[in-house]
KEDOLO-730737 format. One record per residue (C-alpha): x negated, y, z negated. Coordinates in pm, 1 decimal, always signed. Last residue first. Example, Ala and Ser with C-alpha at 12.3 -4.5 7.8 and 13.67 -1.06 7.14 Angstrom:
% residues 2
REC          u          v          w
REC    -1367.0     -106.0     -714.0
REC    -1230.0     -450.0     -780.0
% end
This chain:
% residues 561
REC          u          v          w
REC    +2479.6    +3766.5    +4428.6
REC    +2373.2    +4055.8    +4197.9
REC    +1989.7    +4122.5    +4115.9
REC    +1869.1    +4286.8    +3760.5
REC    +1487.6    +4369.4    +3753.5
REC    +1302.8    +4377.1    +3390.6
REC    +1033.2    +4588.1    +3259.0
REC     +872.0    +4551.0    +2885.0
REC     +642.0    +4230.4    +3000.0
REC     +768.4    +4101.0    +3319.6
REC    +1136.4    +4010.8    +3330.7
REC    +1349.7    +3885.6    +3588.4
REC    +1738.1    +3870.8    +3619.9
REC    +1936.2    +3702.7    +3844.5
REC    +2284.0    +3790.0    +3811.0
REC    +2636.8    +3598.9    +3963.1
REC    +2970.1    +3744.5    +3909.9
REC    +3277.6    +3495.6    +3895.8
REC    +3637.2    +3584.4    +3966.9
REC    +3780.5    +3230.6    +4047.7
REC    +3824.2    +3042.1    +3711.0
REC    +3977.6    +2749.8    +3720.0
REC    +3748.9    +2454.0    +3500.2
REC    +3657.3    +2362.8    +3820.9
REC    +3536.8    +2671.7    +3931.3
REC    +3345.2    +2745.6    +3618.4
REC    +3127.1    +2399.7    +3655.2
REC    +3077.6    +2477.4    +4045.7
REC    +2890.3    +2804.5    +3978.1
REC    +2565.3    +2651.2    +3896.9
REC    +2575.5    +2488.7    +4227.3
REC    +2170.8    +2438.7    +4245.2
REC    +2083.3    +2608.8    +4547.9
REC    +2350.4    +2877.7    +4502.2
REC    +2239.0    +2998.9    +4104.1
REC    +1867.3    +2918.4    +4235.7
REC    +1892.1    +3202.5    +4489.9
REC    +2017.7    +3451.5    +4252.4
REC    +1706.6    +3355.5    +4038.6
REC    +1496.3    +3399.0    +4375.3
REC    +1623.6    +3773.7    +4400.6
REC    +1510.4    +3842.0    +4030.5
REC    +1172.0    +3663.2    +4135.5
REC    +1130.5    +3861.7    +4405.3
REC    +1219.5    +4219.8    +4281.1
REC    +1006.6    +4136.0    +3962.4
REC     +739.3    +4000.1    +4147.6
REC     +508.6    +4353.9    +4136.7
REC     +510.3    +4344.6    +3775.7
REC     +289.7    +4015.3    +3779.5
REC     +340.5    +3650.1    +3651.6
REC     +738.1    +3716.4    +3669.8
REC     +953.8    +3518.4    +3416.5
REC    +1295.3    +3417.8    +3533.5
REC    +1616.9    +3402.8    +3392.3
REC    +1975.0    +3295.5    +3556.4
REC    +2282.5    +3482.4    +3469.1
REC    +2633.0    +3321.1    +3572.6
REC    +2934.3    +3537.4    +3494.4
REC    +3338.4    +3486.9    +3430.2
REC    +3588.9    +3713.8    +3456.1
REC    +3950.8    +3661.2    +3377.2
REC    +4224.5    +3512.4    +3543.6
REC    +4091.1    +3184.8    +3354.3
REC    +4162.8    +3358.0    +3018.8
REC    +3921.0    +3345.4    +2755.7
REC    +3668.4    +3528.4    +2959.2
REC    +3368.7    +3309.6    +3060.0
REC    +2992.9    +3440.5    +3008.8
REC    +2768.2    +3182.4    +3134.3
REC    +2334.7    +3158.8    +3006.7
REC    +2050.2    +2969.6    +3170.6
REC    +2235.8    +2807.1    +3430.6
REC    +2240.5    +2427.2    +3406.1
REC    +2029.3    +2158.9    +3458.2
REC    +2100.4    +1931.6    +3111.9
REC    +1808.7    +2093.5    +2936.3
REC    +2079.5    +2168.4    +2620.6
REC    +1864.6    +2448.1    +2473.6
REC    +1860.1    +2645.0    +2757.3
REC    +2223.4    +2639.3    +2856.7
REC    +2353.5    +2940.3    +2610.0
REC    +2718.1    +2952.7    +2627.9
REC    +2894.2    +3319.6    +2517.6
REC    +3257.2    +3374.8    +2533.4
REC    +3340.9    +3718.1    +2648.3
REC    +3578.4    +3994.1    +2511.1
REC    +3416.0    +4038.0    +2197.4
REC    +3103.1    +4099.7    +2336.1
REC    +2810.3    +4106.5    +2073.9
REC    +2682.4    +3780.9    +2221.6
REC    +2556.9    +3940.0    +2563.8
REC    +2259.2    +4128.5    +2332.1
REC    +2156.8    +3806.0    +2159.5
REC    +2170.0    +3580.4    +2473.3
REC    +1972.5    +3864.5    +2618.5
REC    +1693.3    +3853.7    +2396.8
REC    +1710.9    +3487.4    +2332.1
REC    +1637.9    +3443.3    +2700.2
REC    +1371.5    +3664.1    +2702.1
REC    +1176.6    +3521.1    +2417.4
REC    +1239.1    +3155.4    +2523.2
REC    +1107.6    +3250.2    +2865.6
REC     +799.1    +3419.4    +2715.2
REC     +687.0    +3191.8    +2431.6
REC     +315.5    +3334.2    +2523.2
REC     +483.7    +3674.1    +2603.6
REC     +590.5    +3775.2    +2243.8
REC     +819.8    +4095.3    +2230.5
REC     +889.7    +4320.5    +1961.3
REC    +1186.1    +4567.4    +2075.6
REC    +1224.1    +4910.7    +2140.6
REC    +1095.2    +4909.4    +2499.0
REC    +1304.4    +4625.5    +2583.5
REC    +1619.6    +4785.5    +2464.1
REC    +1558.4    +5036.1    +2703.8
REC    +1477.8    +4811.7    +2990.7
REC    +1820.1    +4635.0    +2935.3
REC    +1974.7    +4950.0    +2960.9
REC    +1836.5    +5088.5    +3271.2
REC    +1855.5    +4704.7    +3443.3
REC    +2204.4    +4663.5    +3379.0
REC    +2260.9    +5043.4    +3527.0
REC    +2106.8    +4902.1    +3828.5
REC    +2275.8    +4620.7    +3866.4
REC    +2637.0    +4762.3    +3853.7
REC    +2886.4    +4480.2    +3951.7
REC    +3155.1    +4658.2    +3784.3
REC    +3193.9    +4397.7    +3539.4
REC    +2829.6    +4388.7    +3445.5
REC    +2810.1    +4776.1    +3440.9
REC    +3114.8    +4734.8    +3183.0
REC    +2931.9    +4466.5    +2967.6
REC    +2636.1    +4714.9    +2960.6
REC    +2796.0    +4988.9    +2857.4
REC    +2981.2    +4844.4    +2601.3
REC    +2675.6    +4750.2    +2414.8
REC    +2716.2    +4930.3    +2089.5
REC    +2461.6    +4854.5    +1842.2
REC    +2446.4    +4757.3    +1460.9
REC    +2475.3    +4399.7    +1564.7
REC    +2170.5    +4459.3    +1785.6
REC    +1949.5    +4514.4    +1492.2
REC    +2012.1    +4210.8    +1285.5
REC    +1962.6    +4002.6    +1567.9
REC    +1631.5    +4171.2    +1640.8
REC    +1532.0    +4141.5    +1265.6
REC    +1579.9    +3798.7    +1321.7
REC    +1392.3    +3728.2    +1635.3
REC    +1110.4    +3924.6    +1481.5
REC    +1113.9    +3691.5    +1173.1
REC    +1141.2    +3358.6    +1374.9
REC     +854.0    +3497.6    +1579.9
REC     +609.3    +3593.6    +1314.5
REC     +680.2    +3240.4    +1139.6
REC     +621.7    +3053.4    +1460.7
REC     +281.5    +3238.2    +1491.1
REC     +228.7    +3131.7    +1133.8
REC     +262.6    +2739.2    +1233.6
REC     +105.4    +2815.9    +1556.3
REC     -239.0    +2899.2    +1416.2
REC     -425.4    +3180.3    +1247.6
REC     -311.0    +3498.9    +1386.4
REC     -590.1    +3725.1    +1433.0
REC     -822.2    +3947.8    +1254.4
REC    -1112.8    +4165.7    +1363.2
REC    -1253.8    +4243.3    +1036.0
REC    -1422.4    +4623.5     +943.9
REC    -1665.7    +4648.8     +670.5
REC    -1704.4    +5013.7     +580.9
REC    -1988.7    +5253.1     +574.3
REC    -1955.9    +5363.4     +909.6
REC    -1955.6    +5029.0    +1108.8
REC    -2007.1    +4704.7     +961.8
REC    -1877.8    +4362.0    +1130.9
REC    -1648.6    +4083.4    +1079.4
REC    -1529.5    +3789.0    +1254.4
REC    -1242.1    +3632.7    +1370.4
REC    -1060.5    +3673.8    +1023.5
REC     -722.3    +3526.9     +961.4
REC     -350.4    +3689.0     +961.5
REC      -74.2    +3558.7     +785.6
REC     -282.1    +3426.8     +506.1
REC     -162.7    +3692.0     +202.3
REC     -493.1    +3862.8     +237.0
REC     -463.5    +3905.4     +577.8
REC     -117.6    +4060.8     +579.2
REC     -177.6    +4282.6     +283.6
REC     -482.4    +4442.0     +472.9
REC     -305.3    +4452.8     +787.0
REC       -0.2    +4652.7     +568.5
REC     -305.0    +4866.7     +438.0
REC     -462.6    +4948.7     +744.4
REC     -103.0    +5041.4     +909.0
REC      -92.1    +5345.6     +625.5
REC      +84.2    +5425.3     +315.7
REC     +309.7    +5164.1     +339.7
REC     +154.2    +4913.3      +95.0
REC      -16.4    +5159.7     -136.1
REC     +268.1    +5106.2     -390.0
REC     +154.0    +4740.6     -386.3
REC     -152.0    +4823.5     -493.3
REC     -493.1    +4828.2     -303.4
REC     -866.9    +4692.5     -413.6
REC     -973.2    +4540.5     -101.1
REC     -952.7    +4765.5     +180.0
REC    -1102.7    +4617.1     +473.8
REC    -1091.5    +4813.5     +795.0
REC     -903.8    +4637.2    +1066.9
REC     -975.4    +4545.9    +1414.3
REC     -688.5    +4377.2    +1563.8
REC     -720.1    +4049.1    +1800.1
REC     -534.9    +3906.3    +2094.7
REC     -349.8    +3591.7    +2130.0
REC      -28.8    +3740.0    +2267.2
REC     +122.3    +3730.6    +1926.2
REC     -164.5    +3964.3    +1807.3
REC     -128.8    +4197.6    +2079.1
REC     +261.5    +4201.5    +2053.2
REC     +216.1    +4282.7    +1653.1
REC      -37.8    +4585.3    +1772.9
REC     +225.7    +4724.5    +2005.1
REC     +496.3    +4725.2    +1737.1
REC     +255.0    +4888.1    +1490.3
REC     +220.5    +5191.2    +1760.0
REC     +558.6    +5192.0    +1862.3
REC     +663.0    +5234.1    +1454.4
REC     +732.5    +4920.6    +1242.1
REC     +937.3    +4949.3     +932.3
REC    +1160.3    +4645.8     +996.1
REC     +914.9    +4446.6    +1118.5
REC     +666.0    +4530.8     +832.4
REC     +969.1    +4493.5     +562.9
REC     +997.5    +4158.4     +672.6
REC     +641.7    +4074.3     +685.7
REC     +621.1    +4147.5     +326.4
REC     +930.8    +4003.5     +222.5
REC     +786.6    +3655.3     +377.1
REC     +733.5    +3496.6       +8.3
REC     +571.9    +3144.1      +97.9
REC     +744.2    +2833.2      +41.7
REC     +974.1    +2779.1     +346.5
REC     +763.0    +2942.1     +570.8
REC     +484.5    +2648.3     +513.6
REC     +634.5    +2376.3     +655.0
REC     +634.5    +2552.5    +1018.3
REC     +696.5    +2218.7    +1208.3
REC     +494.2    +1957.2    +1365.5
REC     +684.2    +1715.7    +1578.2
REC     +700.5    +1347.5    +1415.1
REC     +576.3    +1032.0    +1682.3
REC     +383.0     +857.7    +1445.6
REC     +702.6     +828.9    +1225.1
REC     +718.0     +791.1     +857.7
REC     +343.9     +847.3     +813.8
REC     +326.0    +1117.8    +1047.3
REC     +652.9    +1318.6     +836.5
REC     +412.6    +1269.7     +535.1
REC      +71.5    +1385.8     +689.8
REC     +298.8    +1680.3     +839.8
REC     +396.7    +1767.4     +480.3
REC      +33.0    +1725.0     +328.9
REC     -122.2    +1915.9     +635.0
REC     +114.2    +2198.7     +570.8
REC      +54.9    +2255.8     +196.7
REC     -324.4    +2228.7     +240.4
REC     -354.4    +2493.1     +524.8
REC     -657.4    +2426.8     +691.0
REC    -1034.8    +2616.2     +655.2
REC    -1280.9    +2676.8     +822.5
REC    -1584.6    +2786.8     +642.7
REC    -1769.6    +3124.6     +692.9
REC    -1600.1    +3301.0     +401.6
REC    -1258.2    +3147.7     +409.3
REC    -1198.3    +3108.9     +766.7
REC     -810.3    +3013.2     +861.3
REC     -727.5    +2851.0    +1167.1
REC     -615.2    +2498.9    +1129.4
REC     -242.9    +2413.3    +1064.2
REC      -44.5    +2394.7    +1399.7
REC     -313.8    +2351.8    +1670.6
REC     -533.9    +2142.0    +1421.8
REC     -258.3    +1903.6    +1322.6
REC     -107.5    +1886.6    +1678.9
REC     -494.5    +1822.6    +1803.7
REC     -522.9    +1538.7    +1520.0
REC     -245.5    +1342.0    +1584.9
REC     -458.1    +1037.9    +1712.8
REC     -582.3    +1046.7    +1347.3
REC     -250.1     +894.1    +1211.2
REC     -397.9     +588.8    +1046.6
REC     -284.2     +684.3     +702.8
REC     -684.2     +686.9     +617.1
REC     -791.2     +833.6     +937.9
REC     -550.6    +1091.3     +895.2
REC     -711.4    +1202.1     +506.6
REC    -1064.6    +1129.9     +646.9
REC     -992.0    +1381.4     +980.7
REC     -830.6    +1657.5     +713.7
REC    -1129.8    +1634.3     +494.8
REC    -1369.6    +1677.6     +781.1
REC    -1160.5    +1957.6     +898.8
REC    -1184.3    +2123.8     +537.3
REC     -902.9    +2156.3     +345.7
REC     -746.3    +2427.2     +152.6
REC     -921.1    +2594.1     -172.3
REC    -1242.4    +2455.9     -245.6
REC    -1430.6    +2507.5      +40.6
REC    -1518.0    +2891.6      +16.3
REC    -1634.7    +2884.1     -365.2
REC    -1911.2    +3136.8     -239.1
REC    -1860.1    +3275.8     +112.0
REC    -1638.0    +3557.7       +0.7
REC    -1404.8    +3695.3     +249.6
REC    -1103.3    +3513.4     +129.5
REC    -1137.3    +3659.8     -187.6
REC    -1368.1    +3595.8     -494.6
REC    -1361.6    +3877.0     -768.7
REC    -1599.4    +3902.5    -1029.1
REC    -1481.8    +4089.3    -1318.6
REC    -1769.2    +4199.2    -1567.1
REC    -1668.9    +4577.9    -1570.1
REC    -1321.4    +4457.8    -1676.1
REC    -1224.4    +4839.0    -1746.0
REC     -887.4    +4837.4    -1645.5
REC     -828.5    +4514.8    -1479.8
REC     -442.4    +4583.9    -1378.4
REC     -387.3    +4926.5    -1250.7
REC     -779.0    +5066.2    -1172.1
REC     -899.6    +4706.4    -1106.6
REC     -682.4    +4752.2     -774.0
REC     -460.4    +4412.3     -703.3
REC     -630.4    +4143.5     -534.9
REC     -352.5    +3935.3     -359.6
REC     -225.0    +3583.0     -374.4
REC     -322.5    +3506.1     -716.8
REC     -565.2    +3296.7     -949.6
REC     -745.5    +3368.0    -1290.2
REC    -1017.0    +3157.9    -1418.0
REC    -1166.9    +3279.5    -1753.8
REC    -1492.9    +3198.0    -1890.1
REC    -1648.6    +3096.6    -2243.1
REC    -1462.3    +3357.9    -2443.0
REC    -1459.8    +3449.1    -2784.1
REC    -1667.7    +3762.9    -2767.6
REC    -1380.2    +3938.2    -2607.3
REC    -1493.4    +4250.7    -2452.0
REC    -1209.0    +4289.2    -2237.4
REC    -1035.2    +3931.1    -2104.1
REC     -775.9    +3852.1    -2364.1
REC     -651.3    +4212.8    -2475.6
REC     -731.9    +4356.9    -2154.5
REC     -521.4    +4057.0    -1960.7
REC     -200.5    +4124.4    -2203.4
REC     -205.5    +4453.2    -2228.8
REC     -269.4    +4495.3    -1809.6
REC      +48.5    +4232.6    -1764.6
REC     +249.8    +4454.8    -1962.1
REC     +170.3    +4805.1    -1823.8
REC     +202.3    +4669.7    -1470.4
REC     +557.3    +4495.7    -1526.7
REC     +687.0    +4832.8    -1646.9
REC     +547.9    +5003.1    -1362.8
REC     +662.6    +4758.2    -1071.4
REC    +1051.7    +4787.0    -1210.4
REC    +1199.4    +4812.6     -871.4
REC    +1306.5    +4482.9     -748.3
REC    +1024.4    +4455.3     -466.2
REC     +728.6    +4563.6     -654.3
REC     +865.0    +4335.1     -967.4
REC     +844.1    +4067.5     -765.5
REC     +499.3    +4107.9     -642.0
REC     +407.6    +4210.7     -993.2
REC     +540.5    +3901.1    -1153.4
REC     +375.8    +3676.7     -851.6
REC      +13.5    +3861.6     -910.0
REC     -115.4    +3638.1    -1197.1
REC      -60.2    +3328.8     -996.0
REC     -238.6    +3077.4    -1246.8
REC     -408.9    +3222.2    -1588.6
REC     -681.9    +2985.8    -1716.2
REC     -843.2    +3089.4    -2036.1
REC    -1163.2    +2904.3    -2162.5
REC    -1242.3    +2958.5    -2537.9
REC    -1571.6    +2920.7    -2702.2
REC    -1601.1    +2689.5    -3008.1
REC    -1570.3    +2721.8    -3382.3
REC    -1244.3    +2475.3    -3375.0
REC    -1000.9    +2644.6    -3598.1
REC    -1129.5    +2988.5    -3591.5
REC    -1183.3    +2973.4    -3211.7
REC     -834.9    +2852.0    -3155.4
REC     -688.9    +3086.8    -3340.2
REC     -876.5    +3393.1    -3185.7
REC     -825.4    +3232.0    -2837.5
REC     -437.7    +3250.9    -2960.4
REC     -441.0    +3610.0    -3033.6
REC     -616.4    +3712.7    -2730.6
REC     -378.9    +3537.8    -2502.4
REC     -114.4    +3684.7    -2734.5
REC     -172.1    +4026.5    -2745.9
REC     +100.5    +4151.9    -2466.0
REC     +332.6    +3897.3    -2671.6
REC     +282.0    +4042.6    -3029.2
REC     +313.9    +4412.6    -2894.0
REC     +675.3    +4319.4    -2762.5
REC     +776.8    +4156.5    -3069.7
REC     +788.0    +3783.4    -3161.4
REC    +1085.9    +3555.6    -3177.1
REC    +1025.2    +3380.6    -2887.9
REC     +960.9    +3047.8    -3113.1
REC     +597.7    +2999.5    -3048.9
REC     +537.7    +3373.2    -3044.9
REC     +685.9    +3417.2    -3403.5
REC     +522.7    +3063.8    -3514.9
REC     +221.9    +3223.0    -3396.3
REC     +284.6    +3534.6    -3608.7
REC     +389.1    +3344.8    -3909.6
REC      +58.1    +3118.2    -3900.4
REC     -189.8    +3446.8    -3847.9
REC       -7.0    +3575.7    -4175.3
REC      -49.2    +3235.8    -4382.4
REC     -443.4    +3261.3    -4291.7
REC     -562.9    +2980.2    -4001.6
REC     -881.1    +2782.7    -4135.9
REC     -605.7    +2541.6    -4349.5
REC     -544.1    +2364.1    -4032.5
REC     -159.8    +2215.2    -3973.6
REC      -84.0    +2545.2    -3761.1
REC     -357.2    +2493.4    -3503.9
REC     -156.4    +2156.8    -3430.3
REC      +96.4    +2365.5    -3245.4
REC     -136.7    +2402.5    -2944.4
REC     +103.6    +2291.3    -2670.0
REC     +377.3    +2505.1    -2880.5
REC     +156.2    +2800.5    -2804.4
REC     +115.1    +2751.1    -2451.6
REC     +492.7    +2710.6    -2418.5
REC     +557.7    +3020.3    -2610.3
REC     +348.7    +3204.2    -2351.2
REC     +556.8    +3046.1    -2044.3
REC     +869.7    +3151.5    -2246.0
REC     +748.5    +3500.1    -2286.3
REC     +681.4    +3505.0    -1930.5
REC    +1051.0    +3414.9    -1845.8
REC    +1150.7    +3677.2    -2086.2
REC     +932.5    +3955.5    -1900.6
REC    +1090.4    +3838.2    -1606.1
REC    +1451.1    +3873.7    -1733.1
REC    +1386.4    +4212.8    -1902.7
REC    +1203.4    +4324.8    -1594.5
REC    +1524.5    +4280.4    -1381.9
REC    +1563.1    +4081.6    -1057.3
REC    +1387.4    +3757.2    -1194.1
REC    +1054.4    +3606.5    -1005.4
REC     +834.3    +3528.1    -1314.8
REC     +812.8    +3165.6    -1245.1
REC     +478.6    +3175.3    -1105.0
REC     +302.9    +3316.8    -1409.4
REC      +97.7    +3014.5    -1548.7
REC      -85.3    +2987.1    -1904.3
REC     -363.2    +2743.9    -1968.5
REC     -558.3    +2838.5    -2279.9
REC     -853.8    +2581.7    -2315.1
REC    -1048.2    +2493.9    -2617.4
REC    -1368.9    +2340.9    -2515.1
REC    -1601.3    +2028.8    -2481.9
REC    -1420.8    +1790.5    -2317.0
REC    -1665.3    +1744.9    -2033.6
REC    -1957.2    +1984.6    -2039.9
REC    -2182.5    +1699.5    -2054.8
REC    -2071.4    +1614.8    -1716.0
REC    -2235.7    +1902.6    -1578.5
REC    -2555.7    +1910.2    -1767.9
REC    -2589.4    +1537.1    -1662.8
REC    -2579.9    +1570.1    -1300.5
REC    -2375.3    +1603.3     -986.9
REC    -2248.8    +1248.9     -983.3
REC    -1939.6    +1254.5    -1196.7
REC    -1839.5    +1606.3     -994.7
REC    -1807.2    +1361.8     -682.4
REC    -1515.8    +1179.1     -814.6
REC    -1539.4     +853.7     -927.4
REC    -1394.3     +852.8    -1270.4
REC    -1238.5    +1168.5    -1325.1
REC     -909.1    +1103.4    -1458.4
REC    -1104.4     +858.3    -1674.8
REC    -1256.2    +1113.2    -1901.7
REC     -925.7    +1259.2    -1916.7
REC     -828.3     +921.2    -2111.6
REC    -1142.2     +928.1    -2293.2
REC    -1045.0    +1252.0    -2442.8
REC     -730.2    +1163.8    -2551.2
REC     -832.3     +833.1    -2736.9
REC    -1122.4    +1056.4    -2909.3
REC     -880.9    +1309.0    -3041.0
REC     -776.1    +1670.2    -2941.0
REC     -759.9    +1671.1    -2600.8
REC    -1075.5    +1881.1    -2612.0
REC    -1017.0    +2064.2    -2258.9
REC    -1301.0    +2108.5    -1989.0
REC    -1217.2    +1865.7    -1736.6
REC     -837.0    +1834.1    -1797.9
REC     -806.5    +2191.3    -1743.5
REC    -1015.2    +2267.8    -1468.6
REC     -853.7    +2035.3    -1271.9
REC     -521.3    +2202.0    -1373.6
REC     -665.5    +2508.1    -1214.9
REC     -742.0    +2343.5     -914.4
REC     -376.2    +2223.1     -881.1
REC     -264.2    +2541.4     -945.2
REC     -511.5    +2700.5     -673.3
REC     -452.9    +2438.3     -403.0
REC     -357.0    +2643.6      -91.4
REC       -5.3    +2720.7     -139.1
REC      +20.7    +3083.5     -184.9
REC     -268.2    +3269.0       -5.5
REC     -632.6    +3278.6     -201.5
REC     -745.7    +3514.2     -451.6
REC     -955.9    +3397.0     -712.4
REC    -1041.7    +3618.4     -986.0
REC    -1333.3    +3529.7    -1216.1
REC    -1413.4    +3652.3    -1556.9
REC    -1746.8    +3546.5    -1698.5
REC    -1924.0    +3394.1    -1396.2
REC    -2173.7    +3141.6    -1458.9
REC    -2259.9    +3081.2    -1095.5
REC    -2386.1    +2717.9    -1169.4
REC    -2094.0    +2630.0    -1372.0
REC    -1798.2    +2770.1    -1133.9
REC    -2010.5    +2580.9     -836.9
REC    -1998.3    +2284.6    -1066.6
REC    -1664.0    +2280.3    -1124.2
REC    -1537.2    +2349.8     -780.6
REC    -1743.9    +2015.8     -680.8
REC    -1411.4    +1855.1     -850.8
REC    -1215.3    +1939.7     -494.1
REC    -1173.7    +1551.8     -398.0
REC     -844.0    +1542.1     -171.4
REC     -620.4    +1330.6     -354.6
REC     -359.8    +1074.1     -244.2
REC     -131.7     +985.6     -509.7
REC     -206.3     +702.8     -777.8
REC      +42.2     +759.8    -1069.5
REC     -239.7     +830.5    -1321.3
REC     -436.9    +1081.8    -1063.4
REC     -163.6    +1329.6     -937.9
REC       -1.6    +1310.0    -1265.6
REC     -338.6    +1401.7    -1460.6
REC     -407.4    +1695.6    -1209.0
REC      -72.9    +1849.0    -1238.2
REC      +27.5    +2025.4     -895.4
REC     +244.3    +1755.8     -724.3
REC     +479.2    +1934.9     -468.9
REC     +416.6    +1686.0     -200.7
REC     +131.9    +1468.1     -353.1
REC     +111.4    +1196.8      -53.8
REC     +173.4     +834.0     -157.3
REC     -117.8     +637.4     -163.9
REC     -152.8     +363.2      +89.7
REC       +8.6      +20.0      -20.3
% end
């Protein structure tokens, strides 16, 4: 029996003891110990293995409280790469008290609710360490504070200082330096920004972090993970020892996400290496430092589907897990310049962007540069190359792969559908009824200029563009035949009454601007040659109007039969 794929399993102990497939990332431990960073912030896109890596660190370093539990944790790492890295690393196993806090569930729509969720997570971590209450080394006053925090009855200042307080309790009882692990620190900040209580959340998170990480002589080291690098001035005030490792850094580059070798090994294990081409096209393309990286969530999901059927189609799995609010906002707010930049990216081109690593959510829409930076650090863009110019680092960024391009396209199409619902296209319908192909061309060209196009999937885009506009008519039923592949025309519009008008539309995409007229005429001829009108005549329609429409980027040509 092959091992099961760990879909949604981000607890290291459960993953190993339950026999799930695991890509060995334990050399992350070695690099962390070698580089000796005191407070380390790792920023990576969502679903790139951050939570699982923190769980791994906890089970490796934590003194579990008894010889039996420590031995069980030791067994988790049997045969892992870290176990052959050297005695100096293995000797660090099970030596430290560990505080492990996740903020990923703080996604509520009010500060009070989000704050309560964080209180719950803090209380849960105190409960995990409630054995401290049995120690005579803790004062009765400290035990009372501990119980209030654990029972969720503490005051605001007690929770904002909870990590520092817990580290003091652990050090007092165990007399050893403390490791602090904080997962998805920016989730409550992102959520607060979109829900309108950003300043309140910043104040709380800043207090929580400052008290635990700033001049904390009890700290062995801390690892914080998140998607974005929030400005030091807003969150990490005074943390001069903060070591920020982003997707630009060459260190630690292979520990989040899967390398190509790891993907090939996994595909070989499941016997699906014949589908490597699709795996690479859809889920590869990220560059972390100088390391080529695959999206691990999508790789695992595709492997899961391939294990059931070798003919499974690749899908945009990441869209169902990652917040797309930033991209939706970008598309809605895009001016003509940004629309042109989006079209260039969707056409496979690159965009030159100066890097701004320390920005806040409030800076996001100050200028286009900030927005492209957000998309880069959240995984919607990746680096093709970097260069130094006029005292600044510039990146040539591109869309990483087919999966992310699909997310762009779906977001744009959804925006387009919402946008056209607000518009009045009666002039277009009237021009169609009056057989005024010139007026139709004029109206459609105006709409093309205002929308965002993607040309590598041009036929589907233009078909969706036309179908979306024509479906706004209350007088005609619109039928799209492209999806059926049944040899019918691209679009049919029919009046509910057989005495009314019916329309047949065939779409062509031109290779050059000079081919527009010729291709529109060819579309009309195709309607005749293939007898597309026979279906409507059989139904009883007598007033049938046929149009051929050709497109080239932002131009179109309409021809009447």
